[in-house]
C-alpha positions in Angstrom: 228.9 336.8 60.7 230.0 340.3 59.7 226.5 341.1 58.4 225.0 340.0 61.7 227.2 342.5 63.6 226.4 345.3 61.2 222.6 344.5 61.5 222.8 344.5 65.3 224.4 347.9 65.2 221.8 349.2 62.7 218.8 347.7 64.6 218.0 345.3 61.7 216.9 341.7 62.2 219.6 339.8 60.3 217.4 336.7 60.0 214.7 338.7 58.2 217.2 340.4 56.0 218.8 337.1 54.9 215.4 335.5 54.3 214.4 338.4 52.0 217.8 338.4 50.2 217.7 334.7 49.7 214.4 334.9 47.8 216.4 336.1 44.8 217.3 333.0 42.7 221.1 333.8 42.6 221.5 334.7 46.3 222.4 332.3 49.0 223.6 334.2 52.1 224.8 331.8 54.8 223.5 331.8 58.3 225.5 333.7 60.9 226.4 332.1 64.2 228.6 332.7 67.3 231.7 332.1 65.3 233.3 329.3 63.3 234.9 326.3 65.0 235.8 322.7 64.7 239.0 320.8 64.2 239.4 321.7 60.5 237.6 324.9 59.4 238.9 326.9 62.4 242.5 325.7 62.0 243.2 324.9 58.3 243.1 328.5 57.1 246.2 329.2 59.1 248.1 326.6 57.1 247.1 328.4 53.9 247.8 331.9 55.1 251.2 330.9 56.5 252.3 329.2 53.2 250.8 331.8 50.9 250.4 335.1 52.8 250.0 337.4 49.8 247.6 335.2 48.0 245.4 334.4 50.9 244.6 337.8 52.4 240.8 337.3 52.2 241.1 333.9 53.9 243.1 335.5 56.7 240.6 338.4 57.1 237.7 335.9 57.2 239.4 333.9 59.9 240.0 337.1 61.9 236.4 338.1 61.5 235.1 334.7 62.6 237.4 334.8 65.7 236.1 338.4 66.4 232.5 337.2 66.2 232.9 334.9 69.2 234.6 337.8 71.1 231.7 340.1 70.1 229.1 337.6 71.3 230.9 337.4 74.7 231.1 341.1 75.0 227.4 341.6 74.1 226.4 339.0 76.6 228.5 340.6 79.3 227.0 344.0 78.5 223.5 342.5 78.7 224.2 341.0 82.1 225.4 344.4 83.4 222.3 346.1 82.0 220.1 343.6 83.7 221.9 344.2 87.0 221.4 348.0 86.7 217.7 347.6 85.8 216.8 344.9 88.4 219.3 345.6 91.2 220.5 342.0 91.2 222.7 339.5 89.3 220.7 337.6 86.7 220.5 333.9 86.2 222.3 333.4 82.9 221.8 330.4 80.6 224.5 329.8 78.0 222.9 327.4 75.5 225.3 325.1 73.7 229.0 324.4 73.7 229.5 322.3 70.6 231.2 323.9 67.5 228.0 323.4 65.4 224.4 322.2 65.9 223.5 318.7 66.9 226.9 317.2 67.6 229.0 316.4 70.7 232.3 317.8 69.4 233.6 320.8 71.3 237.0 321.2 69.6 237.8 324.8 68.7 234.3 325.7 69.7 233.5 329.5 69.7 230.6 328.7 72.1 233.0 327.2 74.6 235.2 330.3 74.3 232.2 332.6 74.8 231.0 330.7 77.9 234.4 330.9 79.5 234.9 334.6 78.7 231.4 335.5 80.0 231.8 333.6 83.2 235.2 335.2 83.9 233.6 338.6 83.7 230.9 338.0 86.2 232.0 336.0 89.2 228.7 336.5 91.2 226.2 335.7 88.5 224.5 332.3 88.5 225.4 330.5 85.2 223.6 327.6 83.8 225.7 325.9 81.1 223.9 323.7 78.6 225.1 321.2 76.1 222.5 318.5 75.5 224.8 316.3 73.4 227.3 315.5 76.1 226.7 314.0 79.6 229.3 315.9 81.5 232.3 318.3 81.1 235.5 318.6 83.1 235.2 322.5 83.3 231.5 323.3 83.1 228.7 321.9 85.3 226.0 321.1 82.8 222.3 321.8 83.3 219.3 320.4 81.4 218.3 322.7 78.6 214.6 323.0 79.7 215.5 323.7 83.3 218.1 326.3 82.3 215.6 328.0 79.9 213.0 328.1 82.6 215.2 329.4 85.4 217.3 332.0 83.4 216.7 335.7 83.2 219.2 336.2 80.4 219.6 333.5 77.8 222.4 333.4 75.2 221.7 331.0 72.3 225.2 330.0 71.3 224.4 326.9 69.2 221.2 326.1 67.2 220.7 322.6 68.6 217.3 321.1 67.5 216.3 320.7 71.2 216.5 324.5 71.6 214.3 325.1 68.6 211.5 323.3 70.5 211.5 325.9 73.3 208.9 328.6 73.1 209.9 332.3 72.8 209.5 334.1 76.1 209.1 337.8 76.2 209.8 337.8 79.9 213.4 336.8 79.3 216.3 338.6 77.7 217.3 336.4 74.8 220.4 336.9 72.8 219.9 334.6 69.7 223.4 334.5 68.2 222.7 331.1 66.5 219.3 331.8 64.9 217.3 329.4 67.1 214.3 331.8 67.1 215.5 334.0 64.2 214.2 337.1 66.0 
């Protein structure tokens, strides 16, 4: 996740960089995403860092960074929405693709994508948001939209989770796509 933020700032495609680095037989860089969630990985480090604060400094920093990645994704999406407004003179239709904490599941516990969707929507009351989570039928907070419909209607698309259904969608140069999850790896 840290590498993806650095690459974004440097104008480097993180997916290409990781693919090249992983060609080395002793390198296996993990894939960045919109953060780290779930009921265990997102929570358990705090038990370790509270019990062993001096011995677990890297674990604590890793948790901080992964929390920051979700904040960073939300901020980047909000900035992109503002840039679209300035360029086109109107609020965009925004698709927030995925709410689960990891691909191809229906579990939203401690989901960075859910945090991102909430934060982005709070910052833009007039925008038309299409929230997508193909692995659940409904949600008590978000009105859900079919993923194909959202992708077709949206001006700005934030890929928050790399669900298999999303990988079937074609890249569209006419849309502003923020691929935080590596759906298109562009």
